[in-house]
PDB file of N, CA, C and O in Angstrom:
ATOM      1  N   MET A   1      81.123 164.591  31.610  1.00  0.00           N
ATOM      2  CA  MET A   1      81.536 164.934  32.346  1.00  0.00           C
ATOM      3  C   MET A   1      83.225 165.901  32.028  1.00  0.00           C
ATOM      4  O   MET A   1      84.052 165.736  31.131  1.00  0.00           O
ATOM      5  N   ASP A   2      83.205 166.830  33.120  1.00  0.00           N
ATOM      6  CA  ASP A   2      84.292 168.112  32.933  1.00  0.00           C
ATOM      7  C   ASP A   2      85.581 167.564  33.215  1.00  0.00           C
ATOM      8  O   ASP A   2      85.442 166.528  33.865  1.00  0.00           O
ATOM      9  N   ASN A   3      86.743 167.828  32.998  1.00  0.00           N
ATOM     10  CA  ASN A   3      88.116 167.757  33.560  1.00  0.00           C
ATOM     11  C   ASN A   3      87.739 168.155  35.482  1.00  0.00           C
ATOM     12  O   ASN A   3      87.904 167.435  36.467  1.00  0.00           O
ATOM     13  N   LYS A   4      87.450 168.918  35.423  1.00  0.00           N
ATOM     14  CA  LYS A   4      86.961 168.854  36.642  1.00  0.00           C
ATOM     15  C   LYS A   4      86.441 167.808  37.482  1.00  0.00           C
ATOM     16  O   LYS A   4      87.060 167.374  38.455  1.00  0.00           O
ATOM     17  N   GLU A   5      85.212 167.363  37.083  1.00  0.00           N
ATOM     18  CA  GLU A   5      84.702 166.429  37.524  1.00  0.00           C
ATOM     19  C   GLU A   5      85.378 164.988  37.730  1.00  0.00           C
ATOM     20  O   GLU A   5      85.222 164.201  38.664  1.00  0.00           O
ATOM     21  N   LYS A   6      86.265 164.864  36.450  1.00  0.00           N
ATOM     22  CA  LYS A   6      87.597 163.491  36.207  1.00  0.00           C
ATOM     23  C   LYS A   6      87.812 163.920  37.454  1.00  0.00           C
ATOM     24  O   LYS A   6      86.980 163.432  38.218  1.00  0.00           O
ATOM     25  N   VAL A   7      88.811 164.843  38.146  1.00  0.00           N
ATOM     26  CA  VAL A   7      89.872 165.136  38.611  1.00  0.00           C
ATOM     27  C   VAL A   7      89.013 165.035  40.647  1.00  0.00           C
ATOM     28  O   VAL A   7      89.545 164.583  41.661  1.00  0.00           O
ATOM     29  N   ILE A   8      87.774 165.590  40.494  1.00  0.00           N
ATOM     30  CA  ILE A   8      87.569 165.311  41.809  1.00  0.00           C
ATOM     31  C   ILE A   8      87.156 163.956  42.213  1.00  0.00           C
ATOM     32  O   ILE A   8      87.220 163.554  43.375  1.00  0.00           O
ATOM     33  N   LYS A   9      86.497 162.889  40.669  1.00  0.00           N
ATOM     34  CA  LYS A   9      86.854 161.306  40.836  1.00  0.00           C
ATOM     35  C   LYS A   9      87.691 161.068  40.985  1.00  0.00           C
ATOM     36  O   LYS A   9      87.722 160.028  41.643  1.00  0.00           O
ATOM     37  N   ALA A  10      88.853 161.527  40.692  1.00  0.00           N
ATOM     38  CA  ALA A  10      89.989 160.487  40.871  1.00  0.00           C
ATOM     39  C   ALA A  10      90.317 160.617  42.188  1.00  0.00           C
ATOM     40  O   ALA A  10      90.873 159.589  42.575  1.00  0.00           O
ATOM     41  N   PHE A  11      90.168 161.778  43.390  1.00  0.00           N
ATOM     42  CA  PHE A  11      90.444 161.861  44.206  1.00  0.00           C
ATOM     43  C   PHE A  11      89.263 160.742  45.126  1.00  0.00           C
ATOM     44  O   PHE A  11      89.590 160.034  46.078  1.00  0.00           O
ATOM     45  N   LYS A  12      87.865 160.843  44.525  1.00  0.00           N
ATOM     46  CA  LYS A  12      86.980 160.699  45.298  1.00  0.00           C
ATOM     47  C   LYS A  12      87.461 158.793  44.818  1.00  0.00           C
ATOM     48  O   LYS A  12      87.626 158.285  45.927  1.00  0.00           O
ATOM     49  N   ASP A  13      87.615 158.130  44.182  1.00  0.00           N
ATOM     50  CA  ASP A  13      87.871 156.885  44.292  1.00  0.00           C
ATOM     51  C   ASP A  13      89.492 156.198  44.615  1.00  0.00           C
ATOM     52  O   ASP A  13      89.880 155.085  44.257  1.00  0.00           O
ATOM     53  N   SER A  14      90.180 157.119  45.308  1.00  0.00           N
ATOM     54  CA  SER A  14      91.582 156.725  45.940  1.00  0.00           C
ATOM     55  C   SER A  14      91.310 156.761  47.424  1.00  0.00           C
ATOM     56  O   SER A  14      90.528 157.459  48.070  1.00  0.00           O
ATOM     57  N   GLU A  15      92.255 155.723  47.833  1.00  0.00           N
ATOM     58  CA  GLU A  15      91.995 155.570  49.036  1.00  0.00           C
ATOM     59  C   GLU A  15      93.107 156.210  50.039  1.00  0.00           C
ATOM     60  O   GLU A  15      93.151 156.172  51.268  1.00  0.00           O
ATOM     61  N   GLU A  16      94.086 156.878  48.999  1.00  0.00           N
ATOM     62  CA  GLU A  16      94.977 156.996  50.065  1.00  0.00           C
ATOM     63  C   GLU A  16      95.500 158.904  49.142  1.00  0.00           C
ATOM     64  O   GLU A  16      95.297 158.965  47.929  1.00  0.00           O
ATOM     65  N   PRO A  17      95.989 159.951  49.724  1.00  0.00           N
ATOM     66  CA  PRO A  17      96.133 161.111  49.043  1.00  0.00           C
ATOM     67  C   PRO A  17      97.430 160.770  48.005  1.00  0.00           C
ATOM     68  O   PRO A  17      98.318 159.918  48.051  1.00  0.00           O
ATOM     69  N   LEU A  18      97.076 161.947  46.964  1.00  0.00           N
ATOM     70  CA  LEU A  18      97.238 161.627  45.363  1.00  0.00           C
ATOM     71  C   LEU A  18      98.099 163.183  44.815  1.00  0.00           C
ATOM     72  O   LEU A  18      97.599 164.257  45.149  1.00  0.00           O
ATOM     73  N   ASN A  19      98.880 163.168  44.306  1.00  0.00           N
ATOM     74  CA  ASN A  19     100.404 164.646  44.082  1.00  0.00           C
ATOM     75  C   ASN A  19      99.594 164.450  42.065  1.00  0.00           C
ATOM     76  O   ASN A  19      99.034 163.543  41.450  1.00  0.00           O
ATOM     77  N   ALA A  20      99.934 165.624  41.811  1.00  0.00           N
ATOM     78  CA  ALA A  20      99.465 165.947  40.174  1.00  0.00           C
ATOM     79  C   ALA A  20      99.679 164.855  39.161  1.00  0.00           C
ATOM     80  O   ALA A  20      98.857 164.473  38.328  1.00  0.00           O
ATOM     81  N   THR A  21     100.602 164.517  39.305  1.00  0.00           N
ATOM     82  CA  THR A  21     100.846 163.352  38.228  1.00  0.00           C
ATOM     83  C   THR A  21      99.798 161.929  38.374  1.00  0.00           C
ATOM     84  O   THR A  21      99.128 161.379  37.500  1.00  0.00           O
ATOM     85  N   LYS A  22      99.936 161.634  39.651  1.00  0.00           N
ATOM     86  CA  LYS A  22      98.691 160.657  40.113  1.00  0.00           C
ATOM     87  C   LYS A  22      97.469 160.816  39.515  1.00  0.00           C
ATOM     88  O   LYS A  22      96.978 159.989  38.746  1.00  0.00           O
ATOM     89  N   VAL A  23      96.925 161.922  39.864  1.00  0.00           N
ATOM     90  CA  VAL A  23      95.594 162.560  39.635  1.00  0.00           C
ATOM     91  C   VAL A  23      95.593 162.080  37.814  1.00  0.00           C
ATOM     92  O   VAL A  23      94.838 161.418  37.101  1.00  0.00           O
ATOM     93  N   SER A  24      96.667 162.709  37.645  1.00  0.00           N
ATOM     94  CA  SER A  24      96.771 163.081  35.797  1.00  0.00           C
ATOM     95  C   SER A  24      96.244 161.037  35.038  1.00  0.00           C
ATOM     96  O   SER A  24      95.273 160.602  34.419  1.00  0.00           O
ATOM     97  N   GLU A  25      97.217 160.565  35.446  1.00  0.00           N
ATOM     98  CA  GLU A  25      97.129 159.056  35.412  1.00  0.00           C
ATOM     99  C   GLU A  25      96.017 158.448  35.376  1.00  0.00           C
ATOM    100  O   GLU A  25      95.663 157.933  34.315  1.00  0.00           O
ATOM    101  N   LEU A  26      95.159 158.361  36.598  1.00  0.00           N
ATOM    102  CA  LEU A  26      93.863 158.642  37.085  1.00  0.00           C
ATOM    103  C   LEU A  26      92.566 158.546  36.017  1.00  0.00           C
ATOM    104  O   LEU A  26      91.865 157.633  35.582  1.00  0.00           O
ATOM    105  N   SER A  27      92.645 160.030  35.839  1.00  0.00           N
ATOM    106  CA  SER A  27      91.738 160.289  35.533  1.00  0.00           C
ATOM    107  C   SER A  27      91.788 160.823  33.914  1.00  0.00           C
ATOM    108  O   SER A  27      90.651 161.153  33.578  1.00  0.00           O
ATOM    109  N   GLY A  28      92.648 160.979  32.961  1.00  0.00           N
ATOM    110  CA  GLY A  28      93.021 160.277  31.972  1.00  0.00           C
ATOM    111  C   GLY A  28      93.112 162.002  31.266  1.00  0.00           C
ATOM    112  O   GLY A  28      92.803 162.120  30.080  1.00  0.00           O
ATOM    113  N   VAL A  29      93.646 163.569  32.248  1.00  0.00           N
ATOM    114  CA  VAL A  29      93.255 164.678  31.847  1.00  0.00           C
ATOM    115  C   VAL A  29      95.136 164.877  31.540  1.00  0.00           C
ATOM    116  O   VAL A  29      95.825 163.889  31.791  1.00  0.00           O
ATOM    117  N   GLU A  30      95.579 165.683  31.208  1.00  0.00           N
ATOM    118  CA  GLU A  30      96.397 166.388  31.158  1.00  0.00           C
ATOM    119  C   GLU A  30      96.894 166.934  31.917  1.00  0.00           C
ATOM    120  O   GLU A  30      96.163 167.774  32.442  1.00  0.00           O
ATOM    121  N   LYS A  31      98.474 166.862  32.522  1.00  0.00           N
ATOM    122  CA  LYS A  31      99.103 166.984  33.795  1.00  0.00           C
ATOM    123  C   LYS A  31      98.945 168.501  34.093  1.00  0.00           C
ATOM    124  O   LYS A  31      98.817 168.938  35.237  1.00  0.00           O
ATOM    125  N   LYS A  32      98.961 169.219  33.045  1.00  0.00           N
ATOM    126  CA  LYS A  32      99.214 171.219  33.135  1.00  0.00           C
ATOM    127  C   LYS A  32      97.997 171.471  33.637  1.00  0.00           C
ATOM    128  O   LYS A  32      97.895 172.195  34.627  1.00  0.00           O
ATOM    129  N   GLU A  33      96.442 170.686  32.785  1.00  0.00           N
ATOM    130  CA  GLU A  33      95.644 171.295  33.396  1.00  0.00           C
ATOM    131  C   GLU A  33      94.612 170.545  34.993  1.00  0.00           C
ATOM    132  O   GLU A  33      93.532 170.864  35.491  1.00  0.00           O
ATOM    133  N   VAL A  34      95.580 169.541  35.309  1.00  0.00           N
ATOM    134  CA  VAL A  34      94.760 168.882  36.797  1.00  0.00           C
ATOM    135  C   VAL A  34      95.581 170.352  37.378  1.00  0.00           C
ATOM    136  O   VAL A  34      95.008 171.142  38.128  1.00  0.00           O
ATOM    137  N   ASP A  35      96.567 170.490  37.041  1.00  0.00           N
ATOM    138  CA  ASP A  35      97.468 171.728  38.372  1.00  0.00           C
ATOM    139  C   ASP A  35      96.764 172.774  38.186  1.00  0.00           C
ATOM    140  O   ASP A  35      96.770 173.511  39.171  1.00  0.00           O
ATOM    141  N   LYS A  36      96.180 173.128  37.352  1.00  0.00           N
ATOM    142  CA  LYS A  36      95.178 174.703  36.987  1.00  0.00           C
ATOM    143  C   LYS A  36      93.846 173.833  38.000  1.00  0.00           C
ATOM    144  O   LYS A  36      93.461 174.177  39.117  1.00  0.00           O
ATOM    145  N   ILE A  37      93.402 172.763  37.258  1.00  0.00           N
ATOM    146  CA  ILE A  37      92.218 172.525  38.345  1.00  0.00           C
ATOM    147  C   ILE A  37      92.664 172.811  39.937  1.00  0.00           C
ATOM    148  O   ILE A  37      92.202 173.762  40.568  1.00  0.00           O
ATOM    149  N   MET A  38      93.621 171.865  40.493  1.00  0.00           N
ATOM    150  CA  MET A  38      93.656 171.465  42.475  1.00  0.00           C
ATOM    151  C   MET A  38      93.865 172.733  42.468  1.00  0.00           C
ATOM    152  O   MET A  38      93.004 173.425  43.012  1.00  0.00           O
ATOM    153  N   LYS A  39      94.922 173.334  41.926  1.00  0.00           N
ATOM    154  CA  LYS A  39      94.836 175.170  42.061  1.00  0.00           C
ATOM    155  C   LYS A  39      93.740 176.098  42.648  1.00  0.00           C
ATOM    156  O   LYS A  39      93.930 177.026  43.435  1.00  0.00           O
ATOM    157  N   ASP A  40      92.384 175.619  42.048  1.00  0.00           N
ATOM    158  CA  ASP A  40      90.906 176.045  42.293  1.00  0.00           C
ATOM    159  C   ASP A  40      89.937 175.748  42.966  1.00  0.00           C
ATOM    160  O   ASP A  40      88.875 176.329  43.187  1.00  0.00           O
ATOM    161  N   LEU A  41      90.623 174.197  43.494  1.00  0.00           N
ATOM    162  CA  LEU A  41      90.451 173.728  44.567  1.00  0.00           C
ATOM    163  C   LEU A  41      91.124 173.571  45.695  1.00  0.00           C
ATOM    164  O   LEU A  41      90.671 172.934  46.646  1.00  0.00           O
ATOM    165  N   LYS A  42      92.088 174.049  45.688  1.00  0.00           N
ATOM    166  CA  LYS A  42      92.640 174.606  47.156  1.00  0.00           C
ATOM    167  C   LYS A  42      92.597 175.659  47.243  1.00  0.00           C
ATOM    168  O   LYS A  42      92.891 176.214  48.302  1.00  0.00           O
ATOM    169  N   LYS A  43      92.188 176.365  46.089  1.00  0.00           N
ATOM    170  CA  LYS A  43      91.860 177.905  46.875  1.00  0.00           C
ATOM    171  C   LYS A  43      90.372 177.759  47.637  1.00  0.00           C
ATOM    172  O   LYS A  43      90.024 178.437  48.605  1.00  0.00           O
ATOM    173  N   ASP A  44      89.502 176.625  46.919  1.00  0.00           N
ATOM    174  CA  ASP A  44      88.040 176.936  47.573  1.00  0.00           C
ATOM    175  C   ASP A  44      88.056 175.570  48.340  1.00  0.00           C
ATOM    176  O   ASP A  44      86.921 175.123  48.504  1.00  0.00           O
ATOM    177  N   GLU A  45      89.543 174.429  49.092  1.00  0.00           N
ATOM    178  CA  GLU A  45      89.192 174.120  49.927  1.00  0.00           C
ATOM    179  C   GLU A  45      88.446 173.045  49.966  1.00  0.00           C
ATOM    180  O   GLU A  45      88.115 172.401  50.961  1.00  0.00           O
ATOM    181  N   THR A  46      88.158 172.841  48.745  1.00  0.00           N
ATOM    182  CA  THR A  46      87.689 171.235  48.203  1.00  0.00           C
ATOM    183  C   THR A  46      88.382 170.306  48.399  1.00  0.00           C
ATOM    184  O   THR A  46      87.943 169.323  48.997  1.00  0.00           O
ATOM    185  N   ILE A  47      90.233 170.400  47.736  1.00  0.00           N
ATOM    186  CA  ILE A  47      91.090 169.398  48.685  1.00  0.00           C
ATOM    187  C   ILE A  47      92.038 170.126  49.655  1.00  0.00           C
ATOM    188  O   ILE A  47      92.096 171.345  49.814  1.00  0.00           O
ATOM    189  N   VAL A  48      92.793 169.160  50.294  1.00  0.00           N
ATOM    190  CA  VAL A  48      93.402 169.375  51.532  1.00  0.00           C
ATOM    191  C   VAL A  48      94.560 168.424  51.253  1.00  0.00           C
ATOM    192  O   VAL A  48      94.372 167.425  50.559  1.00  0.00           O
ATOM    193  N   SER A  49      95.991 168.765  51.880  1.00  0.00           N
ATOM    194  CA  SER A  49      96.985 168.446  51.725  1.00  0.00           C
ATOM    195  C   SER A  49      97.502 167.914  53.316  1.00  0.00           C
ATOM    196  O   SER A  49      97.730 168.702  54.234  1.00  0.00           O
ATOM    197  N   PRO A  50      97.650 166.198  53.437  1.00  0.00           N
ATOM    198  CA  PRO A  50      97.660 165.697  55.031  1.00  0.00           C
ATOM    199  C   PRO A  50      99.513 165.579  54.835  1.00  0.00           C
ATOM    200  O   PRO A  50     100.256 165.409  55.801  1.00  0.00           O
ATOM    201  N   LYS A  51      99.927 165.692  53.618  1.00  0.00           N
ATOM    202  CA  LYS A  51     101.536 165.546  54.011  1.00  0.00           C
ATOM    203  C   LYS A  51     101.874 166.246  52.252  1.00  0.00           C
ATOM    204  O   LYS A  51     101.151 166.154  51.260  1.00  0.00           O
ATOM    205  N   ARG A  52     103.424 167.024  52.415  1.00  0.00           N
ATOM    206  CA  ARG A  52     103.477 167.705  51.030  1.00  0.00           C
ATOM    207  C   ARG A  52     103.989 167.553  50.054  1.00  0.00           C
ATOM    208  O   ARG A  52     105.182 167.318  49.860  1.00  0.00           O
ATOM    209  N   CYS A  53     102.784 167.719  48.978  1.00  0.00           N
ATOM    210  CA  CYS A  53     102.959 167.708  47.414  1.00  0.00           C
ATOM    211  C   CYS A  53     102.067 166.633  47.289  1.00  0.00           C
ATOM    212  O   CYS A  53     101.998 166.104  46.180  1.00  0.00           O
ATOM    213  N   TYR A  54     101.207 166.100  48.416  1.00  0.00           N
ATOM    214  CA  TYR A  54     100.157 165.055  48.020  1.00  0.00           C
ATOM    215  C   TYR A  54      98.728 165.481  49.038  1.00  0.00           C
ATOM    216  O   TYR A  54      98.666 165.782  50.230  1.00  0.00           O
ATOM    217  N   TRP A  55      97.949 165.386  48.262  1.00  0.00           N
ATOM    218  CA  TRP A  55      96.459 166.333  48.427  1.00  0.00           C
ATOM    219  C   TRP A  55      95.182 164.953  48.449  1.00  0.00           C
ATOM    220  O   TRP A  55      95.166 163.980  47.695  1.00  0.00           O
ATOM    221  N   THR A  56      94.227 165.267  49.532  1.00  0.00           N
ATOM    222  CA  THR A  56      93.002 164.354  49.764  1.00  0.00           C
ATOM    223  C   THR A  56      92.099 165.284  49.626  1.00  0.00           C
ATOM    224  O   THR A  56      92.440 166.436  49.359  1.00  0.00           O
ATOM    225  N   LEU A  57      90.496 164.849  49.824  1.00  0.00           N
ATOM    226  CA  LEU A  57      89.587 165.345  49.617  1.00  0.00           C
ATOM    227  C   LEU A  57      89.033 166.030  51.245  1.00  0.00           C
ATOM    228  O   LEU A  57      89.484 165.426  52.218  1.00  0.00           O
ATOM    229  N   LYS A  58      88.472 166.755  51.421  1.00  0.00           N
ATOM    230  CA  LYS A  58      88.712 167.763  52.329  1.00  0.00           C
ATOM    231  C   LYS A  58      87.062 166.895  53.175  1.00  0.00           C
ATOM    232  O   LYS A  58      85.971 167.012  52.617  1.00  0.00           O
ATOM    233  N   LYS A  59      87.194 166.207  54.332  1.00  0.00           N
ATOM    234  CA  LYS A  59      85.964 165.277  54.780  1.00  0.00           C
ATOM    235  C   LYS A  59      85.375 166.072  55.385  1.00  0.00           C
ATOM    236  O   LYS A  59      84.313 165.771  55.930  1.00  0.00           O
TER     237      LYS A  59
END
């Protein structure tokens, strides 16, 4: 499983929106890498922000 899949899995497994630090803790991926992956996920609209600095998978 690559880092992107780990990050997406962290979002899938979570009941609530997550910030990058929490995603890093849950996925075991370094925060700097999580920031890059989340930037790509935001760009292709895989994740959306229900509140500032917190993200969740698009339904």
